[in-house]
C-alpha positions in Angstrom: 26.0 -120.6 -93.9 29.4 -119.1 -94.3 32.5 -119.5 -96.6 34.7 -122.3 -95.4 37.9 -122.6 -97.3 40.1 -125.8 -96.6 43.0 -123.4 -96.2 43.2 -119.6 -96.8 43.6 -118.5 -100.4 44.9 -115.4 -101.9 42.2 -113.5 -103.8 41.7 -111.9 -107.2 44.7 -111.1 -109.3 44.8 -110.5 -113.0 47.4 -109.5 -115.2 49.1 -106.1 -115.5 46.0 -105.3 -117.6 42.9 -107.2 -115.9 40.4 -106.1 -118.2 42.6 -105.2 -121.1 40.6 -104.4 -124.4 37.3 -105.8 -122.8 34.3 -103.9 -124.1 30.7 -104.7 -123.0 27.2 -103.1 -123.0 24.3 -103.7 -120.8 20.9 -102.9 -122.5 17.9 -102.5 -120.2 14.7 -100.9 -121.0 16.1 -97.6 -119.5 19.9 -98.1 -119.3 22.6 -99.0 -121.7 26.1 -99.6 -119.8 29.4 -100.3 -121.1 32.7 -101.4 -119.6 36.2 -101.5 -120.7 39.6 -101.6 -119.4 43.3 -101.3 -120.2 46.9 -101.5 -118.6 48.5 -98.2 -118.1 52.0 -99.6 -117.3 54.0 -100.5 -114.1 52.6 -97.8 -111.8 51.1 -98.2 -108.5 47.3 -97.4 -108.5 47.8 -95.3 -105.2 50.2 -93.0 -107.0 47.3 -91.0 -107.8 46.9 -89.9 -104.4 49.9 -87.4 -104.8 48.2 -85.7 -107.8 45.0 -84.6 -105.5 46.2 -82.4 -102.7 42.6 -81.5 -101.7 41.6 -82.8 -98.4 39.4 -86.1 -98.3 36.5 -86.6 -96.0 35.1 -89.7 -94.7 32.2 -91.0 -96.6 28.9 -90.9 -94.9 28.6 -94.5 -94.2 30.3 -97.5 -95.9 34.0 -96.3 -95.7 36.1 -94.8 -98.3 37.1 -91.2 -99.0 36.1 -88.6 -101.3 37.8 -85.4 -102.4 36.5 -82.0 -101.1 35.6 -81.0 -104.5 33.3 -84.2 -104.9 29.7 -83.3 -106.0 26.6 -84.9 -104.1 26.2 -87.5 -107.0 29.6 -88.6 -106.9 29.5 -89.2 -103.2 26.3 -91.2 -103.8 28.1 -93.2 -106.4 30.8 -93.9 -104.2 28.5 -94.9 -101.5 26.7 -97.3 -103.7 29.8 -99.1 -104.9 31.2 -99.3 -101.3 28.0 -100.9 -100.0 28.2 -103.8 -102.6 32.0 -104.3 -102.0 31.6 -104.4 -98.1 28.8 -106.7 -98.3 31.0 -109.0 -100.6 33.7 -109.1 -98.3 36.0 -106.5 -99.6 37.3 -103.0 -98.6 36.2 -99.9 -99.7 37.4 -98.0 -102.4 38.3 -94.2 -102.4 37.3 -91.6 -104.8 39.9 -89.2 -106.1 39.6 -85.8 -107.9 41.5 -86.8 -111.1 38.8 -89.7 -111.8 36.0 -87.8 -110.9 37.3 -85.3 -113.5 37.8 -87.6 -116.3 34.5 -89.4 -115.7 32.6 -86.2 -115.4 34.1 -84.9 -118.6 33.2 -88.0 -120.5 29.6 -88.1 -119.2 29.1 -84.5 -120.4 30.7 -85.5 -123.9 28.4 -88.2 -124.3 25.1 -86.1 -123.8 26.7 -83.1 -125.7 27.2 -85.4 -128.7 24.0 -87.4 -128.4 23.3 -87.2 -132.2 27.1 -87.9 -133.2 27.0 -91.0 -130.9 23.6 -92.0 -132.4 24.5 -91.8 -136.0 28.1 -92.8 -136.0 27.8 -95.9 -134.0 31.1 -94.8 -132.1 31.6 -96.8 -129.0 30.5 -94.9 -126.0 33.9 -95.5 -124.5 35.3 -93.4 -127.3 35.5 -89.8 -128.4 36.0 -88.3 -131.7 38.6 -85.4 -131.5 36.5 -83.2 -133.9 33.4 -83.4 -131.4 32.5 -80.7 -128.7 34.0 -81.8 -125.3 36.9 -84.1 -126.4 39.2 -84.8 -123.9 40.8 -88.1 -125.0 39.8 -90.9 -127.5 40.2 -93.8 -125.1 39.2 -93.8 -121.6 42.8 -94.5 -120.2 43.9 -91.6 -122.2 41.2 -89.3 -120.6 42.2 -90.6 -117.2 46.0 -89.9 -117.8 45.0 -86.4 -119.3 43.1 -85.8 -116.0 46.2 -86.6 -114.0 45.6 -90.2 -113.0 48.1 -93.1 -113.2 47.5 -96.6 -112.3 48.6 -100.3 -112.9 45.3 -100.8 -114.9 42.2 -98.8 -115.6 38.6 -99.7 -116.4 35.4 -98.0 -117.2 31.8 -98.6 -117.0 29.0 -96.4 -118.5 25.2 -96.3 -117.9 22.5 -94.0 -119.4 20.4 -92.9 -116.3 21.9 -89.9 -114.8 21.1 -91.6 -111.5 24.2 -93.0 -109.9 22.3 -95.5 -107.3 20.2 -97.2 -110.2 23.4 -97.1 -112.4 25.4 -99.1 -110.0 22.7 -101.4 -109.3 22.3 -102.2 -112.9 26.1 -102.9 -113.1 26.0 -105.2 -110.2 23.1 -107.2 -111.7 25.2 -108.2 -114.8 28.1 -110.5 -115.2 30.9 -108.4 -117.1 30.1 -105.1 -115.6 29.8 -106.2 -112.0 33.5 -107.7 -112.2 35.5 -104.5 -112.2 33.4 -103.0 -109.4 33.8 -106.0 -107.1 37.3 -106.7 -108.0 39.6 -107.0 -105.1 42.3 -105.2 -107.3 40.1 -102.1 -107.6 41.4 -99.4 -105.3 40.0 -95.9 -106.5 37.1 -94.6 -108.6 35.6 -91.6 -110.0 31.9 -90.8 -111.1 30.4 -88.5 -113.6 26.8 -87.9 -114.5 25.0 -85.8 -117.0 21.8 -85.3 -118.6 20.8 -83.4 -121.9 18.7 -80.8 -120.2 18.0 -77.9 -122.5 20.4 -79.1 -125.0 19.7 -79.5 -128.6 16.8 -81.9 -129.6 18.0 -85.3 -130.1 16.2 -88.4 -131.4 18.6 -90.9 -129.7 17.1 -91.1 -126.2 19.8 -93.4 -125.1 22.2 -90.5 -125.0 20.0 -88.1 -123.2 21.6 -89.4 -119.8 24.9 -90.5 -118.8 26.6 -92.1 -115.8 30.4 -92.9 -115.9 32.8 -94.7 -113.5 36.3 -94.5 -114.1 38.4 -97.2 -112.1 41.9 -97.5 -111.0 43.4 -100.8 -110.2 46.3 -102.2 -108.4 48.4 -105.5 -109.3 48.0 -107.2 -105.9 45.3 -107.7 -103.5 44.8 -109.2 -99.9 43.7 -112.6 -98.9 40.1 -112.3 -99.6 37.2 -114.0 -101.8 34.6 -111.8 -103.3 31.2 -113.7 -103.5 28.0 -112.1 -105.0 25.4 -112.5 -104.1 27.0 -112.0 -100.5 26.8 -114.6 -97.8 23.5 -114.0 -95.9 22.1 -111.3 -98.1 18.4 -110.7 -98.7 16.3 -109.1 -101.4 18.4 -110.4 -104.3 16.9 -110.3 -107.6 15.2 -113.6 -109.1 16.6 -113.3 -112.6 19.1 -111.9 -115.2 17.5 -111.0 -118.6 20.8 -111.5 -120.6 20.6 -107.8 -121.9 24.5 -107.4 -121.8 26.9 -106.9 -124.5 28.9 -109.0 -124.8 26.1 -111.3 -123.9 27.0 -114.1 -121.3 26.7 -117.7 -122.3 22.8 -118.4 -123.0 21.3 -120.7 -120.7 19.8 -123.7 -122.3 17.3 -125.0 -123.3 14.9 -121.9 -122.9 17.6 -119.0 -123.0 17.0 -115.9 -121.0 16.0 -115.0 -118.2 18.3 -117.0 -116.1 18.6 -117.1 -112.5 20.5 -114.2 -110.8 24.2 -114.4 -111.5 26.5 -115.6 -109.0 30.2 -114.8 -109.2 33.7 -115.7 -107.2 36.4 -113.5 -107.7 39.7 -114.4 -106.2 42.5 -112.0 -105.5 45.5 -114.0 -106.7 45.8 -115.2 -110.2 46.2 -118.9 -110.5 49.1 -120.0 -112.7 46.9 -123.0 -114.0 43.3 -123.0 -114.7 40.9 -123.5 -111.7 39.9 -127.1 -111.2 36.3 -127.4 -110.3 35.7 -130.6 -108.2 32.0 -130.1 -107.6 29.3 -127.2 -107.8 25.5 -127.3 -106.6 23.0 -124.6 -106.4 20.5 -125.8 -103.9 16.9 -124.5 -103.0 16.4 -124.5 -99.2 19.5 -126.1 -99.0 18.4 -129.7 -100.1 16.9 -129.3 -103.8 19.6 -129.1 -106.5 18.5 -126.5 -109.1 20.0 -127.0 -112.6 22.6 -124.5 -113.8 25.6 -123.8 -115.7 29.0 -122.7 -114.4 31.6 -121.0 -116.5 35.3 -120.2 -116.2 38.3 -119.2 -118.4 38.9 -122.8 -119.4 36.2 -125.5 -120.1 36.2 -128.8 -118.2 33.8 -131.2 -119.6 34.2 -133.6 -116.8 33.2 -131.0 -114.3 30.5 -129.5 -116.5 32.3 -126.1 -116.7 32.0 -124.3 -119.8 34.6 -121.7 -121.2 33.3 -118.1 -120.9 34.6 -116.5 -124.2 35.4 -113.2 -122.3 37.1 -114.8 -119.4 39.0 -116.9 -121.8 40.1 -114.1 -124.0 41.6 -112.2 -120.8 43.1 -115.6 -119.6 41.2 -114.8 -116.2 41.8 -117.5 -113.9 40.4 -115.4 -110.9 36.8 -115.5 -111.8 33.9 -118.1 -111.7 30.2 -117.4 -112.6 27.3 -119.7 -112.1 23.5 -119.2 -112.9 20.4 -121.2 -113.0 19.0 -122.2 -116.4 15.6 -120.6 -115.3 14.4 -117.8 -112.9 14.8 -118.5 -109.2 11.8 -118.3 -107.0 10.8 -115.5 -105.1 11.4 -115.4 -101.2 13.5 -118.3 -101.4 16.6 -119.4 -99.8 19.4 -120.6 -102.1 22.9 -122.2 -101.2 25.8 -122.2 -103.4 28.4 -125.0 -103.0 31.7 -124.9 -105.0 34.9 -127.3 -104.4 37.7 -126.3 -106.4 41.4 -126.2 -106.3 43.8 -123.7 -107.4 47.4 -124.6 -108.2 47.1 -127.5 -105.9 45.3 -125.8 -103.0 42.0 -127.2 -102.3 39.0 -125.0 -101.3 35.4 -125.5 -100.0 33.1 -122.3 -100.6 29.7 -122.5 -99.4 27.3 -119.5 -98.8 23.6 -118.7 -98.9 21.5 -115.8 -100.0 17.7 -115.1 -100.2 15.9 -113.9 -103.2 13.6 -110.8 -103.2 9.7 -111.5 -102.4 8.8 -110.0 -105.7 9.3 -112.2 -108.9 11.2 -110.1 -111.4 
C-alpha cells in the first residue's frame, strides 16, 4: 500500500540544532554505537562544498557523490546510508573530504586510546586533549577543525570497523536511525579503524571503531521519511532495546519489541502533532498491540511522551513498535491519521518481515 496524505505536507525540520546535546549509545553483542549532535550557528550545510576542491565522482549506485580522496570503506558507508535513504523516500546525501577527515581521525583516536576509554569512562564522542591523536574535545569541534561548517552537526559511532554492518545496526535502532534518515541531513563522512598490531587492550569494545559525522541544513523539501519503507521486505522481526538512552520499554514483558517504525517530517510543526488514530495490522486485518511515542503525550490517543523527543522539542518525529516480536515472513501495515498545525494527513504503508525470526 502507498502513503496517501490528505494533502501534501512539508517534511522534517528540527530547530537550528536538531540533535543538540543528544547523546545515545547502542549496545549489541559485537557493537556499541553512539550518536550526538549540536548546532553550529547560522551556516549553510552546503557551504562545506567550497572547502573541498577535490573532484567528486558518482557513487557506484545509489546516488550521492564522494571526494576523489575517499577510501573504499568510506564509499561503502556512503552507499549503505543512501540505500536506506532512497528506500525511505529521501534523496541521497553526499560525502565530503572534511567530514571523512574528522570521522577518520576520531575513529583512529578511539582505538589508539582503547585503554584510556575503557578505564576513564569518557564518552566515545569526546576526546581528552592529553591523549594521543586528539583533534577536538567535542565532535562539532573536530568537524570545524577539519574545515567543515553546517547549520547543525551530528555523529554516530559503532565498534565494528565494518561500515555495512555499522549502518545496518544504526538503522535498526530508534535514536541512531533518526539522524541518518533525517531529511535535513545533506552530507556525511565516515572513518573506520581497528587496533591491529597496537598495544594489548583488555577493553574489546574499543578494538574497532566506525564513525559517521553528519552535516545538516535547516530546511528540507516536501517529503516524509518512513521506515520500514513502503513495500520493503526482509525487515527484522524485533528490536532488543540495547540502545542508550533506552527507548520506552514495551509493556508488559519488556524487550524484545517488534521492529521500530519511524515517521520523520521535513518541516517542524509549531504545535505538537495530533494523533487521530494509529494501527499496526498483520496481513492487513489483525490489530497488533503496540505503543506509539512522540514529543508530547496524548492520553486520549494513546500516545506516550518519548523523553528524548520531548527534550529536543521534536515535533517532526513519531515512533511505533509492537509490544512483542513480529512474526517472520509476515505482511504488516501501518496506518496513522494525524494533524499537523491544522493540516490532516493519512499515512498508510506496508512491509514484510524477514523469513527468519530474530
